[in-house]
C-alpha positions in Angstrom: -15.8 0.3 -23.2 -14.0 3.6 -22.1 -15.1 7.1 -22.0 -12.9 9.3 -24.3 -11.9 12.8 -23.3 -9.3 15.4 -24.5 -7.8 16.2 -21.2 -7.6 13.9 -18.3 -6.4 15.3 -14.9 -5.4 13.3 -11.9 -5.7 15.3 -8.7 -8.3 17.9 -7.8 -6.1 20.2 -5.6 -5.3 23.8 -6.4 -3.1 23.0 -9.4 -5.4 20.4 -11.0 -8.6 22.6 -10.4 -6.9 25.7 -12.1 -5.7 23.4 -15.0 -9.2 22.0 -15.5 -10.7 25.5 -15.5 -8.1 26.8 -18.0 -8.4 23.8 -20.4 -12.2 23.8 -20.1 -12.3 27.6 -20.9 -10.5 26.8 -24.1 -13.3 24.5 -25.2 -11.4 21.4 -24.3 -13.3 18.3 -23.0 -11.9 17.9 -19.5 -12.3 15.0 -16.8 -10.9 15.8 -13.4 -10.6 13.0 -10.8 -9.5 12.7 -7.3 -9.4 9.8 -4.9 -10.8 11.9 -2.0 -14.4 12.3 -1.3 -14.3 16.1 -2.1 -12.1 18.5 -4.2 -9.5 20.9 -2.7 -9.1 19.2 0.7 -5.6 20.7 1.3 -7.1 24.1 0.3 -9.7 23.9 3.0 -7.2 23.3 5.8 -4.6 25.9 4.6 -3.8 29.2 6.3 -5.6 28.1 9.5 -8.8 27.7 7.5 -8.5 31.1 5.8 -6.4 30.0 2.8 -3.3 32.1 2.2 -4.1 32.0 -1.6 -1.3 34.1 -3.0 1.4 36.7 -2.2 1.6 40.1 -3.8 5.4 39.7 -4.4 6.3 36.6 -6.1 9.4 35.6 -8.1 11.6 32.6 -8.8 13.7 33.5 -5.8 10.8 32.5 -3.5 11.0 28.9 -4.7 13.4 25.9 -4.2 14.3 23.8 -7.2 17.4 22.1 -8.7 16.7 24.6 -11.5 16.0 28.0 -9.9 15.1 29.5 -13.2 12.4 26.9 -14.1 9.4 28.6 -12.4 10.0 32.0 -14.1 8.0 31.4 -17.2 4.7 30.1 -15.7 4.8 32.7 -12.9 5.3 35.5 -15.2 2.3 34.5 -17.3 -0.1 33.8 -14.4 0.5 36.4 -11.7 -1.0 37.1 -8.3 -3.1 39.8 -9.9 -4.8 37.3 -12.1 -5.8 35.2 -9.2 -6.9 38.3 -7.2 -9.1 39.2 -10.2 -10.8 35.9 -9.8 -11.3 36.5 -6.1 -12.7 39.9 -6.8 -15.2 38.5 -9.4 -16.7 36.3 -6.6 -16.7 39.3 -4.2 -14.5 37.3 -1.6 -13.1 39.6 1.2 -9.5 39.3 1.9 -6.7 41.0 3.8 -2.9 41.2 3.6 -1.6 39.7 6.8 2.0 40.5 6.5 4.8 40.7 3.7 2.2 40.4 0.9 0.5 37.3 2.2 -3.2 37.5 1.2 -5.9 35.6 3.3 -9.6 35.2 3.0 -11.5 37.2 5.6 -14.0 34.3 5.8 -13.1 30.8 5.1 -11.0 28.6 2.8 -14.3 27.1 1.6 -14.9 30.3 -0.4 -11.8 29.5 -2.5 -12.9 26.0 -3.2 -16.3 27.2 -4.0 -14.9 29.7 -6.5 -12.9 26.9 -8.2 -15.9 24.6 -8.3 -18.0 27.2 -9.9 -15.4 28.0 -12.4 -15.1 24.3 -13.2 -19.0 24.1 -13.6 -18.9 27.0 -16.0 -16.2 25.5 -18.1 -18.0 22.3 -18.3 -15.4 20.2 -16.4 -16.6 16.7 -15.4 -15.4 16.0 -11.9 -15.2 12.5 -10.4 -14.4 12.2 -6.7 -13.6 8.9 -4.8 -11.9 7.9 -8.1 -8.8 5.7 -7.6 -6.5 5.1 -10.5 -5.6 1.6 -11.1 -3.2 2.0 -14.2 -2.1 4.4 -16.9 -0.6 3.6 -20.0 0.1 5.2 -23.6 -0.6 3.4 -26.8 0.2 5.5 -30.0 -1.1 9.1 -29.2 -3.7 8.0 -26.6 -3.5 7.5 -22.9 -5.5 4.7 -21.3 -6.5 5.1 -17.8 -8.1 2.3 -15.7 -10.0 3.4 -12.5 -12.4 2.0 -9.9 -15.0 4.1 -11.7 -14.4 2.6 -15.2 -11.9 3.1 -18.0 -11.0 6.3 -19.7 -9.0 7.4 -22.7 -7.4 10.8 -23.3 -5.2 12.8 -25.6 -3.5 14.6 -22.7 -2.8 13.3 -19.1 -2.0 15.7 -16.5 -0.5 14.6 -13.2 -1.5 17.0 -10.2 -1.3 14.5 -7.4 0.7 16.7 -4.9 3.5 15.5 -2.7 3.9 13.3 0.4 2.9 16.1 2.9 0.0 15.4 5.4 -0.8 11.8 4.6 -3.9 12.1 6.7 -5.4 13.9 3.8 -4.6 11.1 1.5 -1.1 12.2 0.2 1.0 9.7 -1.4 3.8 9.1 -3.8 1.5 8.1 -6.7 2.5 11.0 -9.0 6.1 10.3 -8.5 5.6 6.5 -9.3 3.6 7.4 -12.3 6.4 9.8 -13.5 8.9 7.1 -13.1 6.8 4.6 -14.9 6.8 7.0 -18.0 10.6 7.3 -17.7 11.0 10.5 -15.6 13.6 11.0 -12.8 13.1 12.5 -9.4 14.9 14.9 -7.4 15.1 13.5 -3.9 12.0 14.2 -1.7 12.1 15.5 1.8 9.6 17.3 4.1 9.5 21.1 3.7 8.1 23.8 5.8 8.0 21.5 8.8 8.7 21.9 12.5 12.2 20.8 13.8 12.7 18.3 16.7 15.3 18.5 19.4 16.2 15.5 21.5 18.4 14.5 24.4 20.7 17.2 26.0 19.8 19.7 23.3 16.1 19.4 24.2 16.3 18.9 28.0 16.8 22.6 29.0 13.9 23.6 26.8 11.5 20.8 27.4 9.4 22.9 29.7 9.0 25.7 27.3 6.1 24.2 25.0 3.8 27.1 24.0 6.3 30.0 24.7 6.6 32.1 21.5 8.7 35.0 20.2 7.0 37.6 18.0 10.1 38.2 15.8 13.2 35.9 15.7 15.6 35.5 12.8 16.7 32.0 11.7 20.0 31.5 9.7 21.4 28.5 7.8 24.2 28.9 5.3 23.4 32.1 3.6 19.6 31.9 4.0 17.8 33.8 6.8 14.2 34.5 7.7 12.6 36.9 10.4 9.2 35.8 11.7 7.6 34.3 14.9 9.1 31.4 16.6 7.3 28.8 18.8 8.8 26.2 21.4 6.8 22.9 21.1 6.8 19.7 23.2 9.2 18.3 20.7 11.3 21.1 19.5 10.8 24.3 17.5 8.2 25.6 15.1 6.6 29.0 14.1 7.1 30.7 10.7 10.8 31.5 11.1 11.5 27.7 11.7 9.2 26.5 9.1 10.9 28.7 6.5 14.4 27.8 7.4 13.4 24.0 7.6 13.3 23.8 3.8 16.9 24.8 3.6 18.2 23.1 6.7 20.5 20.0 6.3 20.3 17.2 8.8 23.3 17.0 11.2 24.2 20.6 10.8 23.4 23.4 13.4 21.2 26.4 12.6 21.6 29.9 14.1 18.9 31.9 15.7 18.9 35.5 16.6 16.2 35.7 19.4 16.2 39.6 19.5 16.9 40.7 15.8 15.5 44.2 16.5 17.9 45.0 19.4 21.5 45.6 19.7 21.7 43.3 22.9 25.3 44.2 23.9 24.6 48.0 23.7 21.4 47.4 25.7 23.1 45.3 28.5 25.9 47.9 28.8 23.3 50.8 29.1 21.5 48.9 31.8 24.7 48.0 33.6 25.1 51.8 34.2 21.5 52.5 34.8 20.5 49.5 36.9 23.8 47.9 38.2 22.1 45.8 40.9 19.4 44.2 38.6 20.0 40.6 38.1 20.6 39.2 34.5 17.5 37.1 34.7 15.1 39.9 35.4 16.7 42.1 32.7 16.4 39.4 30.2 12.7 38.7 31.2 12.0 42.3 30.1 13.1 41.5 26.5 12.4 37.7 26.3 9.5 35.5 27.5 10.0 34.9 31.2 10.3 31.0 30.9 12.8 31.3 28.0 15.0 34.0 29.9 15.1 31.6 32.8 16.0 28.6 30.8 18.9 30.5 29.0 20.1 31.9 32.3 20.1 28.4 34.0 21.9 26.9 31.0 24.5 29.4 30.0 25.1 32.0 32.7 25.3 32.6 36.5 22.4 34.9 37.6 24.2 37.9 39.0 23.8 41.7 39.3 24.8 43.3 36.0 27.6 45.3 37.7 29.4 42.1 38.4 29.8 41.3 34.6 32.8 42.7 32.7 31.9 44.1 29.4 33.5 41.2 27.7 31.2 38.9 29.3 28.2 41.0 28.4 29.2 40.9 24.8 29.5 37.0 25.1 25.9 37.0 26.6 24.7 39.2 23.8 26.4 37.0 21.2 24.6 33.9 22.6 21.2 35.6 22.4 21.8 36.8 18.9 23.6 34.0 17.4 22.1 31.1 19.3 23.4 27.8 17.7 21.1 24.8 18.0 21.4 21.4 16.5 18.0 20.0 15.6 17.8 16.1 15.6 15.4 16.1 12.7 12.0 17.3 11.6 8.3 16.3 12.4 8.3 14.6 9.0 5.6 14.6 6.3 2.9 14.2 9.0 3.4 17.9 9.9 5.1 19.2 6.7 3.2 21.7 4.6 5.0 20.9 1.5 7.2 18.3 -0.2 10.7 19.4 -1.5 12.1 17.7 -4.6 9.8 15.9 -7.1 9.7 15.3 -10.9 12.9 16.5 -12.4 12.3 20.0 -14.1 14.9 19.4 -16.7 12.6 16.8 -18.3 9.6 19.3 -18.5 8.9 22.2 -20.6 9.0 25.4 -18.4 6.3 27.2 -20.5 3.7 24.3 -20.8 4.8 21.7 -18.0 4.6 19.1 -20.8 7.0 16.2 -20.5 10.0 16.2 -22.9 9.9 12.4 -22.8 6.3 11.6 -23.3 4.2 14.0 -25.5 0.9 14.8 -24.1 1.9 14.0 -20.5 2.1 17.0 -18.0 3.2 17.4 -14.4 1.9 20.5 -12.4 2.0 21.8 -8.8 3.6 20.1 -5.8 4.6 16.9 -7.6 7.2 19.0 -9.6 10.5 19.9 -8.2 9.4 23.5 -7.4 8.8 24.3 -3.7 7.7 27.8 -2.5 8.4 29.5 0.8 5.7 30.0 3.4 3.3 32.8 2.7 1.1 32.0 -0.4 3.9 31.0 -2.8 2.9 27.4 -3.2 -0.6 28.3 -4.1 0.7 30.8 -6.7 2.9 28.0 -8.1 -0.2 25.8 -8.3 -2.3 28.4 -10.0 0.5 29.3 -12.5 1.7 25.8 -13.3 -2.0 24.7 -13.7 -2.7 27.6 -16.0 0.4 26.8 -18.1 -0.6 23.2 -18.7 -4.2 24.0 -19.1 -3.4 26.6 -21.8 -1.5 23.9 -23.7 -3.0 20.6 -23.2 
């Protein structure tokens, strides 16, 4: 004997919750299941526990996908303002951190509580610790077998996320299900992830763990990001690194401007005139963290008084600091990645409803789809928007 519902959603993360709320508000009978012991686990740990729930400026250009236009439709129909209205409805205090990023003043728990309350109001039936054993479609009906019994549904929505942060239970379940139903995958890899350095590349900087730069600019191909940078025990992290990691290709060097707000050559020439007897290391320590200045000096230059450097050499020093080329050995992998790049091929989905073009009634939303946002609230906005699109159609 199976329980019948109109909409069955697998995955109670940001996208699944928004989809359940939207479908429930339309009067659809909705069952939402998750294998974890509570809903919204990834939301709870996001933004350092403060949940960067959206960004004030969102467009398709803030996302990586094999089809860069795919996200436009859903993002246009459920905007950051729509989610902010919901946050205001629950009187959750928030602030803009930088570049449009909105965070809760209090805790991520407030966002999960908001979504839980909206689910309750929309009569969504939530099952936690519910593991799916099998899914199949017979005629127009999906049949789902789980450890909590059997279900049947007219619409099946996959909101199972990607491979990032396996400690929270992430798995490739959604990809496998997609392939079972005939969908293809764009190759998956970790995104928004720290980069690692090894061997000779890492050695000179191995003592810099914990050293940070408030503003650095990372470059790879034609993409660049200006934000904070952090040296770690294993390599490089911080927002500027996480952002560029989604674009970086293994085996290739990336370029870092350690002082993007300064014309370093002009600065060094000026100080050569004003403080000719000052040593390079002490001058660099005034504009870079002391340990980093020392490491750069030890690796690349003799530490001499500025007066002894010809202008051509000062230009070379400035270029090294503003176009520092470094070859990462790899990434910290899914263990530390905030998102998964790639996923269900968007060519096989409707951009307005997220419905499969292969199997009617089957939908894919959120991170499981080949749409990956930049750091800064963009992935949550994609979850809200794609969840809303499917919820309005299922």
